[in-house]
N, C-alpha and C positions, 0 to 999 in steps of 0.2 A: 907870063903864065899865071893862072889863077893860084893864089897861095893855098887854097883848100884842096887842090888836086895833088895827091902824093905821087912822087916818082916811084914807078914800079920796076923799072929796069935795073937789074943788078942785085935784087934782093936775094938773100939766102935764108931760108929756101925761097925758090922762085915765087912770084906773085900767084896767089890762088884765084879761083873763079870769083869768090866773094869780093876780094880786093879789086879785081879788074872791074867787076860790075859796079862797085861803089865809086870808083874813079869815073866810069862812064856816066853814072847817074849824076855826079857832081858837075861834070862837063855839060850835060844836057840842061841841068838846072841853070847854070851860068849863062849859057848861050841863049836859051829860050826865055829866061826871066821867070820861069814857072818853078816854084818850090814845092807846091802841092797840086798835082794834076787834078783837074775836075773831070766829070764824066765826059765833057766835050773834048778835053785835051789828053786824057789818059792813054788812048790807043796810040796816038802819034808819039807821045812822050815815051812810052814803054818800047815802041818799035825803035825809036832813036837810041835808047839805052842798049837794047839788044844788039843793034848793028854796030854801035861804037865799041861795045865790049868785044864783039867778034873781031873787028878790025884791030883792036888793041892787042888781042891775043896773037894775031898774026905778026903785028909789028914787033912785039917782044920776042917772038920766036926768030924773026929774021934779022934783028940787030945783033952785032957782035957783043961779046961779053964786056962789061964795064971793068975798068982797071981798079976803081974804088966803088964801094957800096954807096947808095944814096945817103945824104946827110941826115935825113929824117926817117923815122920808123912809121910805116903806115898806121893810121889810127886803129884798124882792126887788130893790130899786133900789140898795141899798148895795153898793159895790165889794167890801167884805170878805165879804159874804154870797155875791155872785156868784162870788168866788174859791173859797169853800168848796164851793159847788155844783159848780163846774167840777172841782175837785180830787177830790171824791167820785165824780163821773162818770168822770174819767180813771183814778182808783184802781181802779175796777171793771174797766176795760178793761186796765189795765197788769198787774193781778194775774193775769188770765187769760193774758196774753202771757207773763209771767214763769213761770207754772206750766207752760205748754206748752213754753217755751224750756228750762226745767230738765229736763223729761222728755226733750226731744230730745237734750240733752247727756249723759244717762245712758246 
């Protein structure tokens, strides 16, 4: 198994759509060898992600409950990853504010 794809079965609370989509995206990246789709590959890449996420949702629904939770926490549930995502999102907003503020001061 690819070490970057997190086990989703048995999570409490259950895996959400973002976690399933992230796992599907990582799988498609690994299998296709494409980390950043180009204009030529984007449609096929995104279609594969959608289909694999859809099948993964069905798989997780159909499997019996696990006796023990997975050994690792999905990245999207880790505080340090959430902090990075929040900083990235805030950084995009603050750079726009800083740029417009600098222009106003000129």
